[in-house]
Backbone as CSV, one residue per row, in Angstrom:
resi,resn,N_x,N_y,N_z,CA_x,CA_y,CA_z,C_x,C_y,C_z
1,MET,89.351,197.209,120.484,90.391,196.718,121.204,90.451,195.241,120.812
2,MET,91.797,194.552,120.921,92.153,193.432,120.221,92.075,192.507,120.547
3,ASP,91.921,191.105,120.007,91.931,189.721,120.609,93.138,189.735,121.564
4,SER,93.056,188.602,122.283,94.280,188.367,123.262,94.910,187.398,121.989
5,LYS,94.541,186.593,121.786,94.970,185.111,120.248,95.631,186.367,119.355
6,PHE,95.098,187.168,119.107,95.648,187.781,117.969,96.978,188.805,118.481
7,ASN,96.871,189.261,119.491,98.451,189.923,120.059,99.113,188.445,120.046
8,TYR,98.680,187.269,120.584,99.534,186.219,121.016,100.829,186.165,119.479
9,TYR,100.219,185.886,118.627,99.895,185.607,117.174,101.602,186.481,116.793
10,GLN,100.716,187.476,117.104,101.610,189.144,116.734,103.196,188.548,117.596
11,PHE,102.710,188.662,118.768,104.236,188.128,119.280,104.604,186.921,119.132
12,TYR,104.593,186.390,119.124,105.069,184.880,118.651,105.274,185.231,117.338
13,THR,105.145,185.933,116.143,105.532,185.712,114.772,106.835,186.935,115.085
14,ALA,106.408,187.875,115.600,108.070,189.049,116.270,109.181,188.037,116.567
15,LEU,108.601,187.279,117.645,109.810,186.827,118.300,110.729,185.520,117.408
16,SER,109.501,184.718,116.611,110.389,183.877,115.879,111.207,184.664,115.018
17,ASN,110.210,185.455,114.429,111.379,186.288,113.080,112.361,186.933,113.592
18,TRP,112.768,187.087,115.178,113.853,187.558,115.689,114.578,186.679,115.665
19,LEU,114.434,185.512,116.257,115.581,184.553,116.880,115.598,183.544,115.592
20,SER,114.923,183.655,114.699,115.755,183.407,113.085,116.571,183.912,112.469
21,ARG,116.918,185.225,112.955,118.252,185.812,112.563,118.996,185.293,113.158
22,TYR,119.317,184.344,114.212,120.290,184.107,115.335,119.772,182.383,115.560
23,PRO,120.202,181.775,114.635,120.305,180.514,114.682,120.823,179.371,115.672
24,ARG,122.339,180.295,116.214,122.218,179.616,117.515,121.741,179.971,118.617
25,LEU,120.597,180.887,118.621,120.009,180.860,120.161,118.468,179.773,119.897
26,ILE,118.274,179.598,118.410,117.290,178.650,118.066,117.903,177.161,119.129
27,THR,119.251,176.986,118.512,119.824,175.787,119.003,119.962,176.124,120.288
28,ILE,120.178,176.925,121.169,120.258,176.517,122.667,118.604,176.983,123.296
29,LEU,118.292,177.213,122.752,116.979,177.188,122.796,116.212,175.592,123.045
30,ARG,116.415,174.904,122.034,116.513,173.511,121.749,116.683,172.484,122.707
31,TRP,118.099,173.189,122.828,119.083,172.650,123.794,118.135,172.643,125.221
32,THR,118.388,173.847,125.432,117.895,174.251,126.664,116.499,173.180,127.024
33,ASN,115.351,173.035,126.259,114.465,172.569,126.732,115.006,171.020,126.812
34,ARG,115.771,170.266,126.417,115.900,169.178,126.493,117.014,168.667,127.699
35,ALA,117.844,169.690,128.004,118.819,169.714,129.084,117.636,169.705,130.202
36,VAL,116.753,170.900,130.156,116.037,170.728,131.703,115.405,169.183,132.022
37,VAL,114.715,169.313,131.032,113.961,168.172,130.928,114.651,166.932,131.530
38,VAL,115.986,166.269,130.858,116.443,165.329,131.177,117.212,165.582,132.710
39,THR,117.560,166.762,132.757,118.022,167.153,134.426,116.878,166.836,135.485
40,MET,115.904,167.462,135.279,114.768,167.266,136.163,114.503,165.691,136.487
41,TYR,114.116,164.636,135.274,114.192,163.444,135.366,115.199,162.526,136.073
42,VAL,116.284,163.203,136.114,117.671,162.568,136.442,117.624,162.897,137.795
43,ALA,117.480,164.026,138.007,117.329,164.582,139.817,116.271,163.945,140.433
44,TYR,115.395,163.636,139.763,114.009,162.971,140.698,114.508,161.382,140.579
45,LEU,115.106,160.708,139.848,115.769,159.277,140.221,117.003,159.364,141.358
46,LEU,117.684,160.738,141.340,118.785,160.220,142.365,118.423,161.048,143.749
47,ILE,117.331,161.566,143.676,116.794,161.918,144.899,116.015,160.837,145.724
48,LEU,115.314,159.721,144.760,114.598,158.458,144.791,115.800,157.897,145.640
49,ALA,116.745,157.574,144.987,118.043,156.846,144.981,118.783,156.995,146.219
50,GLY,118.442,158.326,146.792,119.481,159.101,147.976,118.410,158.795,149.384
51,VAL,117.291,158.771,149.115,116.212,158.829,149.848,116.146,157.463,150.780
52,CYS,116.367,156.150,149.708,116.566,155.035,149.756,117.812,154.486,150.726
53,TRP,118.927,155.123,150.021,120.065,154.810,150.607,119.970,155.468,152.002
54,ARG,119.477,156.455,152.134,119.838,157.196,153.626,119.153,156.203,154.560
55,TYR,118.153,155.553,154.267,117.209,154.597,155.344,117.519,153.115,154.897
56,ARG,118.606,153.139,154.471,118.811,151.620,153.918,119.068,150.345,155.455
57,ALA,119.026,150.822,156.135,119.326,150.604,157.605,118.077,150.003,158.333
58,VAL,117.295,150.855,157.975,115.687,150.617,158.267,115.083,150.597,157.204
59,PRO,114.871,149.729,156.872,113.562,149.876,155.377,112.705,150.277,155.778
60,LEU,111.480,149.773,156.530,110.528,150.617,156.529,110.387,151.857,156.756
61,VAL,111.124,152.315,157.576,111.169,153.894,157.557,111.545,154.406,156.104
62,GLY,112.448,153.733,155.479,112.801,154.366,154.046,111.400,154.258,153.100
63,LEU,110.708,152.708,153.151,109.741,152.589,152.400,108.358,154.277,152.800
64,ARG,108.390,154.466,154.183,107.492,155.378,154.679,107.771,156.566,153.947
65,THR,109.143,156.957,154.006,109.507,158.062,153.554,109.510,158.376,151.910
66,VAL,109.682,157.378,151.213,109.726,157.114,150.042,108.463,156.913,149.050
67,ALA,108.160,156.389,150.211,106.187,156.455,148.917,105.567,157.041,148.607
68,PRO,105.621,158.326,149.807,104.950,159.858,149.066,105.519,160.233,148.155
69,LEU,106.990,159.740,148.248,107.813,160.971,146.846,107.451,160.333,145.408
70,VAL,107.092,159.105,145.801,106.665,158.779,144.649,105.145,158.163,144.220
71,LEU,104.390,157.921,145.234,102.996,157.805,144.462,102.079,159.104,144.100
72,ILE,102.754,160.413,145.455,101.859,161.689,145.216,102.126,162.027,143.942
73,PRO,103.282,162.257,143.556,103.632,162.891,142.163,102.977,162.079,140.767
74,GLY,103.082,160.788,141.234,102.476,159.927,140.087,101.030,159.491,140.241
75,LEU,100.401,160.070,141.135,99.373,159.832,140.795,98.847,161.711,140.531
76,GLY,99.215,162.640,140.654,99.224,164.216,140.215,99.756,163.614,138.568
77,PHE,100.771,162.943,138.145,100.834,162.946,136.850,99.257,162.233,135.989
78,PHE,98.887,161.261,136.566,97.857,160.368,136.194,96.856,161.484,136.150
79,LEU,96.440,162.386,136.962,95.317,163.101,137.074,95.523,164.481,136.248
80,VAL,96.842,165.073,135.807,96.821,166.191,134.955,96.622,165.377,133.628
81,SER,97.183,164.581,133.392,97.374,163.570,131.956,95.754,163.284,131.789
82,PHE,94.868,163.016,132.676,93.317,162.818,132.539,92.714,163.960,132.147
83,PHE,92.822,165.069,133.098,92.402,165.933,132.560,92.361,166.882,131.369
84,ARG,93.914,166.966,130.732,94.429,167.197,129.757,93.928,166.431,128.642
85,HIS,93.682,165.488,128.505,93.010,164.575,127.481,91.794,164.949,127.067
86,ARG,91.269,165.089,128.609,89.495,165.332,128.458,89.315,167.117,128.056
87,LEU,90.438,167.826,128.324,90.058,169.059,127.590,90.382,169.394,126.365
88,ASN,91.954,168.576,126.177,92.217,168.418,124.454,92.475,169.776,124.253
89,ALA,93.435,170.782,124.819,93.447,172.397,124.404,94.414,172.146,123.353
90,PRO,94.056,173.226,122.468,95.067,173.289,121.143,95.884,173.518,121.636
91,ARG,97.408,173.329,120.931,98.651,173.864,121.280,98.492,175.390,120.025
92,PRO,99.931,176.359,120.397,99.599,177.424,119.829,99.680,177.264,118.015
93,TYR,100.288,176.114,117.716,100.817,175.923,116.341,99.201,174.896,115.459
94,ASP,98.620,174.371,116.479,97.462,174.090,116.197,95.983,175.189,115.432
95,GLU,96.686,176.611,116.428,95.628,177.180,116.065,95.901,178.591,115.226
96,TRP,97.279,178.359,115.060,97.648,179.255,114.512,98.921,179.149,113.136
97,ALA,98.732,179.917,112.232,99.965,179.484,111.326,101.521,180.000,111.738
98,ILE,101.792,178.984,112.628,102.936,179.517,113.132,104.101,178.217,113.003
99,ASP,105.077,178.649,113.108,106.181,177.452,112.351,106.684,177.180,114.531
100,PRO,106.522,175.912,115.281,107.087,176.345,116.675,108.663,175.876,116.567
101,LEU,109.470,176.650,117.049,110.813,176.930,117.100,111.705,175.415,117.797
102,ILE,110.403,174.700,118.511,110.631,173.423,119.232,109.997,172.735,118.174
103,SER,110.224,171.655,117.804,109.281,170.765,117.199,108.837,169.877,117.781
104,ARG,107.475,169.836,117.236,106.074,169.047,118.376,105.448,168.300,117.293
105,GLU,105.069,167.176,117.126,104.386,166.734,115.892,102.901,166.528,116.819
106,LYS,102.918,166.122,118.071,101.456,166.390,118.678,100.516,167.473,118.858
107,HIS,99.065,167.077,118.591,98.202,168.059,118.210,97.363,168.040,119.726
108,GLY,96.873,169.155,120.028,95.905,169.283,121.331,96.929,168.934,122.770
109,ASP,96.119,168.595,123.867,96.518,168.083,125.103,97.105,168.899,125.386
110,SER,97.101,170.478,125.216,98.136,171.407,125.354,98.238,171.681,126.948
111,LEU,96.558,171.680,127.688,96.639,172.301,128.933,95.745,171.235,129.956
112,PRO,96.501,171.236,131.053,97.717,171.986,131.318,99.326,171.395,130.991
113,SER,100.259,171.748,130.638,101.313,171.426,130.418,102.061,170.479,131.651
114,ARG,102.167,169.294,131.051,102.908,168.142,131.889,104.201,168.304,132.079
115,HIS,105.026,168.788,131.155,106.532,169.178,131.638,106.438,170.492,132.645
116,ALA,105.669,171.268,132.432,105.970,172.245,133.575,105.125,171.561,134.995
117,PHE,104.191,170.958,134.830,103.551,170.189,136.316,104.927,169.291,136.422
118,SER,105.069,168.397,135.701,106.469,167.285,136.389,107.667,167.968,137.000
119,ALA,107.841,169.462,136.441,109.107,170.155,137.044,108.833,170.476,138.022
120,THR,107.659,170.908,138.387,107.462,171.881,139.623,107.301,170.498,140.776
121,VAL,106.636,169.726,140.350,106.243,168.606,141.689,107.850,167.659,141.825
122,ILE,108.514,167.536,140.801,109.930,167.270,141.052,110.492,168.319,141.860
123,SER,110.680,169.410,141.876,111.124,170.489,142.400,110.687,170.389,143.827
124,LEU,109.295,170.285,143.880,108.830,170.128,145.463,109.391,169.007,146.221
125,VAL,109.571,167.854,145.546,110.080,166.630,146.175,111.523,166.910,146.708
126,ALA,111.871,167.706,145.598,113.498,168.046,145.920,113.506,169.256,147.422
127,TRP,112.777,169.802,147.234,112.494,170.733,148.498,112.638,170.149,149.560
128,ARG,111.345,169.555,149.712,110.983,168.170,150.800,112.267,167.298,151.449
129,VAL,113.186,167.264,150.357,114.465,166.308,150.992,115.274,167.445,151.443
130,ALA,115.706,168.203,150.396,117.165,169.079,150.366,116.386,170.636,149.965
131,TRP,116.192,171.604,150.591,115.320,172.610,149.998,116.701,173.313,149.085
132,PRO,118.018,173.326,149.197,118.566,174.120,148.443,118.495,173.679,146.826
133,LEU,118.507,172.129,146.650,118.479,171.575,145.534,116.788,172.014,144.811
134,GLY,116.059,172.085,145.916,114.436,172.154,145.364,114.671,173.509,144.469
135,VAL,115.340,174.653,145.223,115.420,176.336,144.826,115.823,176.025,143.582
136,VAL,117.367,175.658,143.272,117.770,175.097,142.040,117.144,174.435,141.027
137,LEU,116.494,173.752,141.245,114.858,172.850,140.021,113.986,173.898,139.863
138,LEU,113.774,174.611,140.981,112.417,175.580,140.587,113.122,176.855,139.864
139,VAL,114.186,177.082,139.845,114.650,177.847,138.906,114.627,177.396,137.446
140,LEU,115.249,176.318,137.105,114.912,175.375,136.326,113.733,175.240,135.687
141,THR,112.768,175.184,136.619,111.317,175.218,136.313,110.859,176.419,135.437
142,VAL,110.978,177.388,136.135,110.936,178.663,135.121,111.501,178.609,133.919
143,ILE,112.680,178.692,133.713,113.343,178.678,132.572,112.690,177.647,131.569
144,LEU,112.474,176.319,132.049,111.835,175.731,131.269,110.312,176.256,130.777
145,GLY,109.382,176.606,131.969,108.253,177.081,130.894,108.006,178.576,130.168
146,LEU,109.307,179.152,130.530,109.621,180.031,129.308,110.038,179.467,127.826
147,VAL,111.077,178.759,127.809,111.699,177.807,126.533,110.254,177.293,126.236
148,ARG,109.190,176.887,126.794,108.324,176.090,126.243,107.342,177.014,125.258
149,ILE,106.843,178.082,126.231,106.669,179.318,125.749,106.982,179.993,124.461
150,ILE,108.685,180.410,124.568,109.121,180.978,123.056,109.208,179.619,122.254
151,GLY,109.211,178.364,122.614,108.966,177.240,121.657,107.892,177.257,120.829
152,GLY,107.133,177.946,121.152,105.722,177.831,120.314,104.718,176.462,120.635
153,VAL,104.990,175.653,121.749,104.821,174.333,121.355,103.348,174.526,122.854
154,HIS,103.320,175.963,123.657,102.562,176.325,124.771,101.833,177.548,124.253
155,TYR,101.035,177.698,125.352,100.652,179.103,125.607,101.312,179.429,126.974
156,PRO,100.983,180.819,127.580,101.588,181.013,128.415,100.372,180.129,129.968
157,ARG,99.049,180.332,129.554,98.066,179.902,130.284,98.386,177.970,130.790
158,ASP,98.883,177.403,129.824,99.191,175.783,129.729,100.599,175.790,130.759
159,ILE,101.168,176.548,130.889,102.674,176.827,131.865,101.915,176.950,133.277
160,ILE,101.101,177.669,132.950,100.744,178.566,134.706,100.177,177.581,135.160
161,ALA,99.228,176.719,134.285,97.946,175.337,135.165,99.103,174.306,135.578
162,GLY,99.643,174.411,134.561,100.815,172.798,134.790,101.722,173.299,136.238
163,VAL,102.037,174.639,136.524,102.963,174.783,137.488,101.950,174.737,138.877
164,LEU,100.655,175.727,138.358,100.101,175.275,139.656,99.072,173.968,140.056
165,CYS,99.065,173.049,139.211,98.702,171.698,139.362,99.867,171.077,140.259
166,GLY,100.857,171.523,139.634,102.489,170.794,140.453,102.617,171.214,141.773
167,VAL,102.302,172.445,142.144,102.364,173.099,143.574,101.457,172.378,144.078
168,ILE,99.824,172.344,143.822,98.530,171.565,144.761,99.220,170.466,144.855
169,CYS,99.756,169.399,144.033,100.287,168.064,143.991,101.522,168.047,144.892
170,GLY,102.486,169.003,144.927,103.778,168.921,145.924,103.227,169.569,147.031
171,ALA,102.532,170.012,147.263,101.812,170.802,148.749,101.326,169.573,149.318
172,CYS,100.672,168.914,149.143,100.597,167.539,149.743,101.545,166.302,150.018
173,LEU,103.339,166.770,149.637,104.030,166.015,150.231,104.039,166.444,151.505
174,TRP,103.821,167.754,152.315,103.781,168.364,153.286,102.893,167.553,154.182
175,LEU,101.773,167.146,154.024,100.648,166.305,154.447,100.678,164.987,154.665
176,CYS,101.999,164.208,154.691,102.215,163.474,154.681,103.510,162.988,155.373
């Protein structure tokens, strides 16, 4: 029986060799990574601005509405960052002689993925405010996770852990 990491190495090498034959796909992969990250953060800021605008005539209600949308994700981000730093899990390119398709100079701090966490929790904030937007952002979250794995900066477990942490944090939005 083969070691699962050996299988990952073979998978990634085969995938990156195939993609290297199509430089435009690598460009699209990198652009998608950047575009989804920017889209998520812009969407989050616009959601918060929209909630503030909606309740501008009743500031106290607006504050009570927007506070959990800021504090819960913020606390979750802090906790994920703390545990990720404590775990200091290696990235694929730290453990294997691979050339990631998405450039990244940072080493370690791979598990859980903060990109996956942030995208998930932002999607659930959007779902809380306007569910159709939340669905669109969740689709982008899946795309981002796949791009980060294909790009060689995260193992699948990092993305799954980030999404699960984001779901737990996002679920707290319905408790407030």
